[in-house]
C-alpha positions in Angstrom: 3.6 31.4 2.1 4.1 28.1 4.1 0.4 27.3 4.3 -0.5 28.7 0.9 1.3 25.8 -0.8 -0.9 23.3 1.1 -4.0 25.3 0.1 -2.9 25.3 -3.5 -2.1 21.6 -3.4 -5.5 20.8 -1.8 -7.2 22.9 -4.5 -5.4 21.0 -7.2 -6.3 17.7 -5.6 -10.0 18.8 -5.5 -9.9 19.7 -9.2 -8.3 16.4 -10.1 -11.0 14.5 -8.1 -13.7 16.5 -9.7 -12.4 16.1 -13.3 -11.9 12.4 -12.7 -15.5 12.2 -11.5 -14.5 10.3 -8.4 -16.7 12.6 -6.3 -19.8 11.5 -8.1 -22.2 9.7 -5.9 -23.6 7.8 -8.8 -20.1 6.6 -10.0 -19.2 5.5 -6.4 -22.5 3.6 -6.0 -22.0 2.0 -9.4 -18.6 0.9 -8.2 -20.1 -0.9 -5.3 -22.5 -2.6 -7.6 -19.6 -3.6 -9.9 -20.9 -1.6 -12.8 -18.0 0.8 -13.1 -14.4 -0.6 -12.9 -12.6 2.7 -13.4 -12.8 3.6 -9.7 -11.3 0.3 -8.8 -8.5 1.0 -11.2 -7.9 4.4 -9.5 -8.0 3.0 -6.0 -5.8 0.0 -7.1 -3.2 2.4 -8.6 -3.1 4.3 -5.3 -2.6 1.1 -3.4 0.1 0.0 -5.8 2.0 3.3 -5.6 1.7 3.3 -1.7 2.9 -0.3 -1.4 5.8 0.3 -3.8 6.7 3.5 -1.9 6.8 1.7 1.4 8.8 -1.2 -0.1 11.4 1.3 -1.5 11.6 3.3 1.7 12.3 0.2 3.7 14.6 -1.4 1.1 16.7 1.7 0.5 16.8 2.7 4.1 15.6 6.2 3.3 15.8 8.9 6.0 13.6 11.9 6.9 14.6 15.5 6.1 16.2 15.6 9.6 18.3 12.6 8.8 16.4 10.1 11.0 15.5 6.7 9.7 11.9 6.4 8.4 10.0 4.1 10.8 6.9 2.5 9.4 5.4 0.4 12.2 3.2 -2.6 11.3 -0.6 -2.6 12.0 -2.1 -5.2 14.2 -5.5 -6.3 13.1 -8.0 -6.6 15.9 -11.8 -6.3 16.5 -11.5 -2.5 16.3 -9.8 -2.6 12.9 -12.5 -4.9 11.5 -15.4 -3.0 13.0 -13.9 0.4 11.9 -13.3 -1.0 8.4 -16.9 -2.2 8.2 -18.3 1.1 9.4 -16.1 3.1 7.0 -17.2 0.9 4.1 -20.8 1.2 5.1 -20.6 4.9 5.4 -18.8 5.1 2.0 -21.6 3.1 0.4 -24.4 5.1 1.9 -23.0 8.6 1.4 -21.2 7.8 -1.9 -17.9 9.3 -0.7 -15.0 8.7 1.6 -13.3 11.6 3.5 -11.0 12.7 0.7 -13.6 14.0 -1.8 -16.0 15.6 0.8 -14.5 19.1 0.3 -14.4 18.7 -3.5 -18.1 17.8 -3.3 -18.9 20.8 -1.2 -16.8 23.0 -3.6 -18.8 21.7 -6.5 -22.1 22.6 -4.9 -23.1 19.2 -3.5 -24.5 20.6 -0.2 -25.7 17.2 1.0 -22.0 16.5 1.5 -22.3 18.6 4.7 -24.0 15.6 6.3 -21.0 13.4 5.2 -18.6 15.9 6.7 -20.5 15.9 10.0 -20.6 12.1 10.0 -16.8 11.9 9.3 -16.1 14.3 12.1 -18.4 12.5 14.5 -16.8 9.2 13.5 -13.3 10.6 14.3 -14.6 11.9 17.6 -16.1 8.6 18.7 -13.0 6.7 17.5 -10.9 8.9 19.8 -13.3 8.2 22.7 -13.4 4.5 22.1 -9.8 3.8 21.1 -8.7 2.9 24.6 -11.5 0.3 24.8 -11.2 -1.3 21.4 -7.5 -1.6 21.1 
């Protein structure tokens, strides 16, 4: 039952992504050409919720389920951060997806998303190899 809840939550997330059309290659490409603002609003709301959550966690001194203080370390920007961000954005633009919707695209029959999945896995693999060298 422990893992079933994660499968159900992931399925629900995929349905929401599909219904919101954020898995549509055309909508994502149109976002990059500034033709469709709705995806910017969705992304912006996620950033806002995340920033507010981190602020509240720090401000209220919240603790984990085990009673330990939540530690959210800062992120240092370096060459690797900028290069990785550029490659991520370029891949997002070319494939019309980021890692979140890949499985929803596959589930909706967009078989070309297999190439995106392979690219994401290769990117993670090469990042793990290069991380000691790039910071």
